[in-house]
mmCIF file of the N, C-alpha and C atoms, coordinates in Angstrom:
data_MODEL
# 
_entry.id   MODEL 
# 
loop_
_atom_site.group_PDB 
_atom_site.id 
_atom_site.type_symbol 
_atom_site.label_atom_id 
_atom_site.label_alt_id 
_atom_site.label_comp_id 
_atom_site.label_asym_id 
_atom_site.label_entity_id 
_atom_site.label_seq_id 
_atom_site.pdbx_PDB_ins_code 
_atom_site.Cartn_x 
_atom_site.Cartn_y 
_atom_site.Cartn_z 
_atom_site.occupancy 
_atom_site.B_iso_or_equiv 
_atom_site.pdbx_formal_charge 
_atom_site.auth_seq_id 
_atom_site.auth_comp_id 
_atom_site.auth_asym_id 
_atom_site.auth_atom_id 
_atom_site.pdbx_PDB_model_num 
ATOM 1   N N  . MET A 1 1  ? -16.487 -6.552  29.420  1.00 0.00 ? 1  MET A N  1 
ATOM 2   C CA . MET A 1 1  ? -17.641 -6.859  28.582  1.00 0.00 ? 1  MET A CA 1 
ATOM 3   C C  . MET A 1 1  ? -17.696 -5.883  27.402  1.00 0.00 ? 1  MET A C  1 
ATOM 4   N N  . GLN A 1 2  ? -17.892 -6.437  26.220  1.00 0.00 ? 2  GLN A N  1 
ATOM 5   C CA . GLN A 1 2  ? -17.955 -5.609  25.023  1.00 0.00 ? 2  GLN A CA 1 
ATOM 6   C C  . GLN A 1 2  ? -19.379 -5.100  24.819  1.00 0.00 ? 2  GLN A C  1 
ATOM 7   N N  . THR A 1 3  ? -19.451 -3.888  24.346  1.00 0.00 ? 3  THR A N  1 
ATOM 8   C CA . THR A 1 3  ? -20.761 -3.367  23.980  1.00 0.00 ? 3  THR A CA 1 
ATOM 9   C C  . THR A 1 3  ? -21.110 -3.877  22.590  1.00 0.00 ? 3  THR A C  1 
ATOM 10  N N  . ALA A 1 4  ? -22.369 -3.727  22.220  1.00 0.00 ? 4  ALA A N  1 
ATOM 11  C CA . ALA A 1 4  ? -22.804 -4.167  20.893  1.00 0.00 ? 4  ALA A CA 1 
ATOM 12  C C  . ALA A 1 4  ? -22.047 -3.404  19.806  1.00 0.00 ? 4  ALA A C  1 
ATOM 13  N N  . ALA A 1 5  ? -21.837 -2.113  20.033  1.00 0.00 ? 5  ALA A N  1 
ATOM 14  C CA . ALA A 1 5  ? -21.116 -1.300  19.042  1.00 0.00 ? 5  ALA A CA 1 
ATOM 15  C C  . ALA A 1 5  ? -19.660 -1.751  18.944  1.00 0.00 ? 5  ALA A C  1 
ATOM 16  N N  . GLY A 1 6  ? -19.040 -2.037  20.079  1.00 0.00 ? 6  GLY A N  1 
ATOM 17  C CA . GLY A 1 6  ? -17.654 -2.494  20.079  1.00 0.00 ? 6  GLY A CA 1 
ATOM 18  C C  . GLY A 1 6  ? -17.504 -3.827  19.373  1.00 0.00 ? 6  GLY A C  1 
ATOM 19  N N  . LYS A 1 7  ? -18.467 -4.717  19.608  1.00 0.00 ? 7  LYS A N  1 
ATOM 20  C CA . LYS A 1 7  ? -18.436 -6.027  18.955  1.00 0.00 ? 7  LYS A CA 1 
ATOM 21  C C  . LYS A 1 7  ? -18.579 -5.872  17.444  1.00 0.00 ? 7  LYS A C  1 
ATOM 22  N N  . ARG A 1 8  ? -19.463 -4.973  17.033  1.00 0.00 ? 8  ARG A N  1 
ATOM 23  C CA . ARG A 1 8  ? -19.676 -4.735  15.598  1.00 0.00 ? 8  ARG A CA 1 
ATOM 24  C C  . ARG A 1 8  ? -18.410 -4.159  14.957  1.00 0.00 ? 8  ARG A C  1 
ATOM 25  N N  . ILE A 1 9  ? -17.750 -3.262  15.673  1.00 0.00 ? 9  ILE A N  1 
ATOM 26  C CA . ILE A 1 9  ? -16.512 -2.676  15.153  1.00 0.00 ? 9  ILE A CA 1 
ATOM 27  C C  . ILE A 1 9  ? -15.456 -3.758  14.950  1.00 0.00 ? 9  ILE A C  1 
ATOM 28  N N  . LEU A 1 10 ? -15.327 -4.656  15.918  1.00 0.00 ? 10 LEU A N  1 
ATOM 29  C CA . LEU A 1 10 ? -14.362 -5.749  15.783  1.00 0.00 ? 10 LEU A CA 1 
ATOM 30  C C  . LEU A 1 10 ? -14.699 -6.654  14.602  1.00 0.00 ? 10 LEU A C  1 
ATOM 31  N N  . GLU A 1 11 ? -15.978 -6.938  14.404  1.00 0.00 ? 11 GLU A N  1 
ATOM 32  C CA . GLU A 1 11 ? -16.403 -7.762  13.265  1.00 0.00 ? 11 GLU A CA 1 
ATOM 33  C C  . GLU A 1 11 ? -16.085 -7.065  11.949  1.00 0.00 ? 11 GLU A C  1 
ATOM 34  N N  . ASP A 1 12 ? -16.349 -5.745  11.907  1.00 0.00 ? 12 ASP A N  1 
ATOM 35  C CA . ASP A 1 12 ? -16.050 -4.976  10.696  1.00 0.00 ? 12 ASP A CA 1 
ATOM 36  C C  . ASP A 1 12 ? -14.548 -4.958  10.406  1.00 0.00 ? 12 ASP A C  1 
ATOM 37  N N  . LEU A 1 13 ? -13.738 -4.812  11.459  1.00 0.00 ? 13 LEU A N  1 
ATOM 38  C CA . LEU A 1 13 ? -12.289 -4.813  11.276  1.00 0.00 ? 13 LEU A CA 1 
ATOM 39  C C  . LEU A 1 13 ? -11.790 -6.158  10.767  1.00 0.00 ? 13 LEU A C  1 
ATOM 40  N N  . LYS A 1 14 ? -12.353 -7.246  11.277  1.00 0.00 ? 14 LYS A N  1 
ATOM 41  C CA . LYS A 1 14 ? -11.966 -8.575  10.808  1.00 0.00 ? 14 LYS A CA 1 
ATOM 42  C C  . LYS A 1 14 ? -12.333 -8.742  9.334   1.00 0.00 ? 14 LYS A C  1 
ATOM 43  N N  . GLU A 1 15 ? -13.534 -8.297  8.970   1.00 0.00 ? 15 GLU A N  1 
ATOM 44  C CA . GLU A 1 15 ? -13.962 -8.392  7.568   1.00 0.00 ? 15 GLU A CA 1 
ATOM 45  C C  . GLU A 1 15 ? -13.051 -7.553  6.671   1.00 0.00 ? 15 GLU A C  1 
ATOM 46  N N  . LEU A 1 16 ? -12.708 -6.361  7.125   1.00 0.00 ? 16 LEU A N  1 
ATOM 47  C CA . LEU A 1 16 ? -11.812 -5.493  6.360   1.00 0.00 ? 16 LEU A CA 1 
ATOM 48  C C  . LEU A 1 16 ? -10.437 -6.144  6.197   1.00 0.00 ? 16 LEU A C  1 
ATOM 49  N N  . ARG A 1 17 ? -9.917  -6.740  7.282   1.00 0.00 ? 17 ARG A N  1 
ATOM 50  C CA . ARG A 1 17 ? -8.620  -7.421  7.216   1.00 0.00 ? 17 ARG A CA 1 
ATOM 51  C C  . ARG A 1 17 ? -8.666  -8.572  6.215   1.00 0.00 ? 17 ARG A C  1 
ATOM 52  N N  . ASP A 1 18 ? -9.751  -9.343  6.231   1.00 0.00 ? 18 ASP A N  1 
ATOM 53  C CA . ASP A 1 18 ? -9.891  -10.461 5.296   1.00 0.00 ? 18 ASP A CA 1 
ATOM 54  C C  . ASP A 1 18 ? -9.925  -9.973  3.852   1.00 0.00 ? 18 ASP A C  1 
ATOM 55  N N  . ARG A 1 19 ? -10.637 -8.885  3.614   1.00 0.00 ? 19 ARG A N  1 
ATOM 56  C CA . ARG A 1 19 ? -10.706 -8.336  2.253   1.00 0.00 ? 19 ARG A CA 1 
ATOM 57  C C  . ARG A 1 19 ? -9.348  -7.816  1.797   1.00 0.00 ? 19 ARG A C  1 
ATOM 58  N N  . LEU A 1 20 ? -8.657  -7.132  2.702   1.00 0.00 ? 20 LEU A N  1 
ATOM 59  C CA . LEU A 1 20 ? -7.327  -6.624  2.356   1.00 0.00 ? 20 LEU A CA 1 
ATOM 60  C C  . LEU A 1 20 ? -6.357  -7.764  2.086   1.00 0.00 ? 20 LEU A C  1 
ATOM 61  N N  . ASP A 1 21 ? -6.411  -8.808  2.889   1.00 0.00 ? 21 ASP A N  1 
ATOM 62  C CA . ASP A 1 21 ? -5.556  -9.981  2.659   1.00 0.00 ? 21 ASP A CA 1 
ATOM 63  C C  . ASP A 1 21 ? -5.830  -10.582 1.287   1.00 0.00 ? 21 ASP A C  1 
ATOM 64  N N  . SER A 1 22 ? -7.098  -10.647 0.926   1.00 0.00 ? 22 SER A N  1 
ATOM 65  C CA . SER A 1 22 ? -7.475  -11.200 -0.374  1.00 0.00 ? 22 SER A CA 1 
ATOM 66  C C  . SER A 1 22 ? -6.945  -10.325 -1.515  1.00 0.00 ? 22 SER A C  1 
ATOM 67  N N  . LEU A 1 23 ? -7.080  -9.020  -1.364  1.00 0.00 ? 23 LEU A N  1 
ATOM 68  C CA . LEU A 1 23 ? -6.572  -8.104  -2.393  1.00 0.00 ? 23 LEU A CA 1 
ATOM 69  C C  . LEU A 1 23 ? -5.053  -8.195  -2.519  1.00 0.00 ? 23 LEU A C  1 
ATOM 70  N N  . ILE A 1 24 ? -4.369  -8.270  -1.404  1.00 0.00 ? 24 ILE A N  1 
ATOM 71  C CA . ILE A 1 24 ? -2.909  -8.390  -1.431  1.00 0.00 ? 24 ILE A CA 1 
ATOM 72  C C  . ILE A 1 24 ? -2.499  -9.679  -2.125  1.00 0.00 ? 24 ILE A C  1 
ATOM 73  N N  . GLU A 1 25 ? -3.183  -10.763 -1.812  1.00 0.00 ? 25 GLU A N  1 
ATOM 74  C CA . GLU A 1 25 ? -2.872  -12.040 -2.458  1.00 0.00 ? 25 GLU A CA 1 
ATOM 75  C C  . GLU A 1 25 ? -3.103  -11.956 -3.965  1.00 0.00 ? 25 GLU A C  1 
ATOM 76  N N  . THR A 1 26 ? -4.198  -11.312 -4.371  1.00 0.00 ? 26 THR A N  1 
ATOM 77  C CA . THR A 1 26 ? -4.488  -11.146 -5.795  1.00 0.00 ? 26 THR A CA 1 
ATOM 78  C C  . THR A 1 26 ? -3.388  -10.341 -6.476  1.00 0.00 ? 26 THR A C  1 
ATOM 79  N N  . LEU A 1 27 ? -2.960  -9.263  -5.846  1.00 0.00 ? 27 LEU A N  1 
ATOM 80  C CA . LEU A 1 27 ? -1.895  -8.439  -6.422  1.00 0.00 ? 27 LEU A CA 1 
ATOM 81  C C  . LEU A 1 27 ? -0.577  -9.203  -6.515  1.00 0.00 ? 27 LEU A C  1 
ATOM 82  N N  . GLU A 1 28 ? -0.289  -10.020 -5.517  1.00 0.00 ? 28 GLU A N  1 
ATOM 83  C CA . GLU A 1 28 ? 0.932   -10.829 -5.560  1.00 0.00 ? 28 GLU A CA 1 
ATOM 84  C C  . GLU A 1 28 ? 0.891   -11.816 -6.720  1.00 0.00 ? 28 GLU A C  1 
ATOM 85  N N  . ILE A 1 29 ? -0.262  -12.428 -6.921  1.00 0.00 ? 29 ILE A N  1 
ATOM 86  C CA . ILE A 1 29 ? -0.413  -13.373 -8.031  1.00 0.00 ? 29 ILE A CA 1 
ATOM 87  C C  . ILE A 1 29 ? -0.264  -12.648 -9.361  1.00 0.00 ? 29 ILE A C  1 
ATOM 88  N N  . MET A 1 30 ? -0.926  -11.501 -9.482  1.00 0.00 ? 30 MET A N  1 
ATOM 89  C CA . MET A 1 30 ? -0.880  -10.760 -10.739 1.00 0.00 ? 30 MET A CA 1 
ATOM 90  C C  . MET A 1 30 ? 0.512   -10.211 -11.037 1.00 0.00 ? 30 MET A C  1 
ATOM 91  N N  . SER A 1 31 ? 1.324   -10.016 -10.020 1.00 0.00 ? 31 SER A N  1 
ATOM 92  C CA . SER A 1 31 ? 2.676   -9.500  -10.255 1.00 0.00 ? 31 SER A CA 1 
ATOM 93  C C  . SER A 1 31 ? 3.664   -10.609 -10.603 1.00 0.00 ? 31 SER A C  1 
ATOM 94  N N  . ASP A 1 32 ? 3.236   -11.853 -10.528 1.00 0.00 ? 32 ASP A N  1 
ATOM 95  C CA . ASP A 1 32 ? 4.086   -12.991 -10.890 1.00 0.00 ? 32 ASP A CA 1 
ATOM 96  C C  . ASP A 1 32 ? 3.997   -13.175 -12.406 1.00 0.00 ? 32 ASP A C  1 
ATOM 97  N N  . GLU A 1 33 ? 4.978   -12.640 -13.112 1.00 0.00 ? 33 GLU A N  1 
ATOM 98  C CA . GLU A 1 33 ? 4.939   -12.637 -14.578 1.00 0.00 ? 33 GLU A CA 1 
ATOM 99  C C  . GLU A 1 33 ? 4.910   -14.046 -15.156 1.00 0.00 ? 33 GLU A C  1 
ATOM 100 N N  . GLU A 1 34 ? 5.671   -14.941 -14.570 1.00 0.00 ? 34 GLU A N  1 
ATOM 101 C CA . GLU A 1 34 ? 5.716   -16.313 -15.072 1.00 0.00 ? 34 GLU A CA 1 
ATOM 102 C C  . GLU A 1 34 ? 4.347   -16.989 -14.934 1.00 0.00 ? 34 GLU A C  1 
ATOM 103 N N  . LEU A 1 35 ? 3.716   -16.802 -13.796 1.00 0.00 ? 35 LEU A N  1 
ATOM 104 C CA . LEU A 1 35 ? 2.397   -17.388 -13.577 1.00 0.00 ? 35 LEU A CA 1 
ATOM 105 C C  . LEU A 1 35 ? 1.365   -16.791 -14.527 1.00 0.00 ? 35 LEU A C  1 
ATOM 106 N N  . MET A 1 36 ? 1.379   -15.482 -14.703 1.00 0.00 ? 36 MET A N  1 
ATOM 107 C CA . MET A 1 36 ? 0.410   -14.829 -15.583 1.00 0.00 ? 36 MET A CA 1 
ATOM 108 C C  . MET A 1 36 ? 0.598   -15.282 -17.031 1.00 0.00 ? 36 MET A C  1 
ATOM 109 N N  . GLU A 1 37 ? 1.840   -15.448 -17.457 1.00 0.00 ? 37 GLU A N  1 
ATOM 110 C CA . GLU A 1 37 ? 2.104   -15.929 -18.815 1.00 0.00 ? 37 GLU A CA 1 
ATOM 111 C C  . GLU A 1 37 ? 1.586   -17.350 -18.978 1.00 0.00 ? 37 GLU A C  1 
ATOM 112 N N  . SER A 1 38 ? 1.778   -18.160 -17.971 1.00 0.00 ? 38 SER A N  1 
ATOM 113 C CA . SER A 1 38 ? 1.279   -19.538 -18.001 1.00 0.00 ? 38 SER A CA 1 
ATOM 114 C C  . SER A 1 38 ? -0.247  -19.558 -18.094 1.00 0.00 ? 38 SER A C  1 
ATOM 115 N N  . LEU A 1 39 ? -0.903  -18.685 -17.355 1.00 0.00 ? 39 LEU A N  1 
ATOM 116 C CA . LEU A 1 39 ? -2.368  -18.610 -17.419 1.00 0.00 ? 39 LEU A CA 1 
ATOM 117 C C  . LEU A 1 39 ? -2.837  -18.193 -18.814 1.00 0.00 ? 39 LEU A C  1 
ATOM 118 N N  . LYS A 1 40 ? -2.143  -17.244 -19.412 1.00 0.00 ? 40 LYS A N  1 
ATOM 119 C CA . LYS A 1 40 ? -2.506  -16.809 -20.763 1.00 0.00 ? 40 LYS A CA 1 
ATOM 120 C C  . LYS A 1 40 ? -2.355  -17.953 -21.765 1.00 0.00 ? 40 LYS A C  1 
ATOM 121 N N  . ARG A 1 41 ? -1.261  -18.716 -21.633 1.00 0.00 ? 41 ARG A N  1 
ATOM 122 C CA . ARG A 1 41 ? -1.055  -19.855 -22.538 1.00 0.00 ? 41 ARG A CA 1 
ATOM 123 C C  . ARG A 1 41 ? -2.144  -20.904 -22.340 1.00 0.00 ? 41 ARG A C  1 
ATOM 124 N N  . SER A 1 42 ? -2.540  -21.117 -21.112 1.00 0.00 ? 42 SER A N  1 
ATOM 125 C CA . SER A 1 42 ? -3.539  -22.154 -20.834 1.00 0.00 ? 42 SER A CA 1 
ATOM 126 C C  . SER A 1 42 ? -4.900  -21.806 -21.433 1.00 0.00 ? 42 SER A C  1 
ATOM 127 N N  . GLU A 1 43 ? -5.177  -20.531 -21.627 1.00 0.00 ? 43 GLU A N  1 
ATOM 128 C CA . GLU A 1 43 ? -6.454  -20.129 -22.212 1.00 0.00 ? 43 GLU A CA 1 
ATOM 129 C C  . GLU A 1 43 ? -6.563  -20.551 -23.671 1.00 0.00 ? 43 GLU A C  1 
ATOM 130 N N  . THR A 1 44 ? -5.435  -20.713 -24.343 1.00 0.00 ? 44 THR A N  1 
ATOM 131 C CA . THR A 1 44 ? -5.462  -21.072 -25.761 1.00 0.00 ? 44 THR A CA 1 
ATOM 132 C C  . THR A 1 44 ? -5.344  -22.576 -25.986 1.00 0.00 ? 44 THR A C  1 
ATOM 133 N N  . GLN A 1 45 ? -5.107  -23.325 -24.926 1.00 0.00 ? 45 GLN A N  1 
ATOM 134 C CA . GLN A 1 45 ? -4.981  -24.773 -25.060 1.00 0.00 ? 45 GLN A CA 1 
ATOM 135 C C  . GLN A 1 45 ? -6.366  -25.407 -25.181 1.00 0.00 ? 45 GLN A C  1 
ATOM 136 N N  . PRO A 1 46 ? -6.454  -26.493 -25.926 1.00 0.00 ? 46 PRO A N  1 
ATOM 137 C CA . PRO A 1 46 ? -7.749  -27.173 -26.046 1.00 0.00 ? 46 PRO A CA 1 
ATOM 138 C C  . PRO A 1 46 ? -8.183  -27.753 -24.704 1.00 0.00 ? 46 PRO A C  1 
ATOM 139 N N  . GLU A 1 47 ? -9.488  -27.916 -24.571 1.00 0.00 ? 47 GLU A N  1 
ATOM 140 C CA . GLU A 1 47 ? -10.023 -28.499 -23.344 1.00 0.00 ? 47 GLU A CA 1 
ATOM 141 C C  . GLU A 1 47 ? -9.646  -29.969 -23.248 1.00 0.00 ? 47 GLU A C  1 
ATOM 142 N N  . LYS A 1 48 ? -9.478  -30.428 -22.025 1.00 0.00 ? 48 LYS A N  1 
ATOM 143 C CA . LYS A 1 48 ? -9.190  -31.845 -21.813 1.00 0.00 ? 48 LYS A CA 1 
ATOM 144 C C  . LYS A 1 48 ? -10.466 -32.634 -22.044 1.00 0.00 ? 48 LYS A C  1 
ATOM 145 N N  . ARG A 1 49 ? -10.299 -33.836 -22.549 1.00 0.00 ? 49 ARG A N  1 
ATOM 146 C CA . ARG A 1 49 ? -11.446 -34.712 -22.771 1.00 0.00 ? 49 ARG A CA 1 
ATOM 147 C C  . ARG A 1 49 ? -11.020 -36.155 -22.607 1.00 0.00 ? 49 ARG A C  1 
ATOM 148 N N  . GLU A 1 50 ? -11.982 -37.017 -22.613 1.00 0.00 ? 50 GLU A N  1 
ATOM 149 C CA . GLU A 1 50 ? -11.703 -38.438 -22.452 1.00 0.00 ? 50 GLU A CA 1 
ATOM 150 C C  . GLU A 1 50 ? -10.915 -38.960 -23.655 1.00 0.00 ? 50 GLU A C  1 
ATOM 151 N N  . PHE A 1 51 ? -9.957  -39.822 -23.395 1.00 0.00 ? 51 PHE A N  1 
ATOM 152 C CA . PHE A 1 51 ? -9.128  -40.377 -24.461 1.00 0.00 ? 51 PHE A CA 1 
ATOM 153 C C  . PHE A 1 51 ? -9.973  -41.180 -25.444 1.00 0.00 ? 51 PHE A C  1 
ATOM 154 N N  . ARG A 1 52 ? -10.962 -41.910 -24.923 1.00 0.00 ? 52 ARG A N  1 
ATOM 155 C CA . ARG A 1 52 ? -11.835 -42.695 -25.810 1.00 0.00 ? 52 ARG A CA 1 
ATOM 156 C C  . ARG A 1 52 ? -12.590 -41.795 -26.789 1.00 0.00 ? 52 ARG A C  1 
ATOM 157 N N  . GLU A 1 53 ? -13.011 -40.648 -26.313 1.00 0.00 ? 53 GLU A N  1 
ATOM 158 C CA . GLU A 1 53 ? -13.702 -39.697 -27.184 1.00 0.00 ? 53 GLU A CA 1 
ATOM 159 C C  . GLU A 1 53 ? -12.776 -39.258 -28.322 1.00 0.00 ? 53 GLU A C  1 
ATOM 160 N N  . PHE A 1 54 ? -11.523 -39.019 -27.993 1.00 0.00 ? 54 PHE A N  1 
ATOM 161 C CA . PHE A 1 54 ? -10.530 -38.640 -28.996 1.00 0.00 ? 54 PHE A CA 1 
ATOM 162 C C  . PHE A 1 54 ? -10.344 -39.753 -30.025 1.00 0.00 ? 54 PHE A C  1 
ATOM 163 N N  . LEU A 1 55 ? -10.248 -40.997 -29.542 1.00 0.00 ? 55 LEU A N  1 
ATOM 164 C CA . LEU A 1 55 ? -10.087 -42.134 -30.451 1.00 0.00 ? 55 LEU A CA 1 
ATOM 165 C C  . LEU A 1 55 ? -11.307 -42.299 -31.349 1.00 0.00 ? 55 LEU A C  1 
ATOM 166 N N  . GLU A 1 56 ? -12.490 -42.112 -30.798 1.00 0.00 ? 56 GLU A N  1 
ATOM 167 C CA . GLU A 1 56 ? -13.711 -42.210 -31.611 1.00 0.00 ? 56 GLU A CA 1 
ATOM 168 C C  . GLU A 1 56 ? -13.706 -41.161 -32.713 1.00 0.00 ? 56 GLU A C  1 
ATOM 169 N N  . GLU A 1 57 ? -13.246 -39.980 -32.390 1.00 0.00 ? 57 GLU A N  1 
ATOM 170 C CA . GLU A 1 57 ? -13.176 -38.915 -33.390 1.00 0.00 ? 57 GLU A CA 1 
ATOM 171 C C  . GLU A 1 57 ? -12.237 -39.298 -34.534 1.00 0.00 ? 57 GLU A C  1 
ATOM 172 N N  . LEU A 1 58 ? -11.208 -40.076 -34.217 1.00 0.00 ? 58 LEU A N  1 
ATOM 173 C CA . LEU A 1 58 ? -10.260 -40.540 -35.230 1.00 0.00 ? 58 LEU A CA 1 
ATOM 174 C C  . LEU A 1 58 ? -10.688 -41.856 -35.868 1.00 0.00 ? 58 LEU A C  1 
ATOM 175 N N  . ASP A 1 59 ? -11.874 -42.340 -35.489 1.00 0.00 ? 59 ASP A N  1 
ATOM 176 C CA . ASP A 1 59 ? -12.398 -43.625 -35.964 1.00 0.00 ? 59 ASP A CA 1 
ATOM 177 C C  . ASP A 1 59 ? -11.459 -44.781 -35.637 1.00 0.00 ? 59 ASP A C  1 
ATOM 178 N N  . ILE A 1 60 ? -10.948 -44.767 -34.422 1.00 0.00 ? 60 ILE A N  1 
ATOM 179 C CA . ILE A 1 60 ? -10.084 -45.846 -33.945 1.00 0.00 ? 60 ILE A CA 1 
ATOM 180 C C  . ILE A 1 60 ? -10.830 -46.575 -32.843 1.00 0.00 ? 60 ILE A C  1 
ATOM 181 N N  . ASP A 1 61 ? -10.925 -47.903 -32.963 1.00 0.00 ? 61 ASP A N  1 
ATOM 182 C CA . ASP A 1 61 ? -11.589 -48.686 -31.921 1.00 0.00 ? 61 ASP A CA 1 
ATOM 183 C C  . ASP A 1 61 ? -10.672 -48.800 -30.715 1.00 0.00 ? 61 ASP A C  1 
ATOM 184 N N  . ALA A 1 62 ? -11.261 -48.573 -29.561 1.00 0.00 ? 62 ALA A N  1 
ATOM 185 C CA . ALA A 1 62 ? -10.460 -48.671 -28.328 1.00 0.00 ? 62 ALA A CA 1 
ATOM 186 C C  . ALA A 1 62 ? -10.856 -49.895 -27.544 1.00 0.00 ? 62 ALA A C  1 
# 
């Protein structure tokens, strides 16, 4: 039988493990140069929009 303190310690360890896993995943993503370059390029691309909206802007009937 676990004591309340022991149960809390296990919960804290699980939370710590989850946070560390998240940080490791973030670092792995950030170390992927190709992915980071792609993200930077995507920031400068125009937002996607409906094709009909684009045609209306060009005064083309769809």
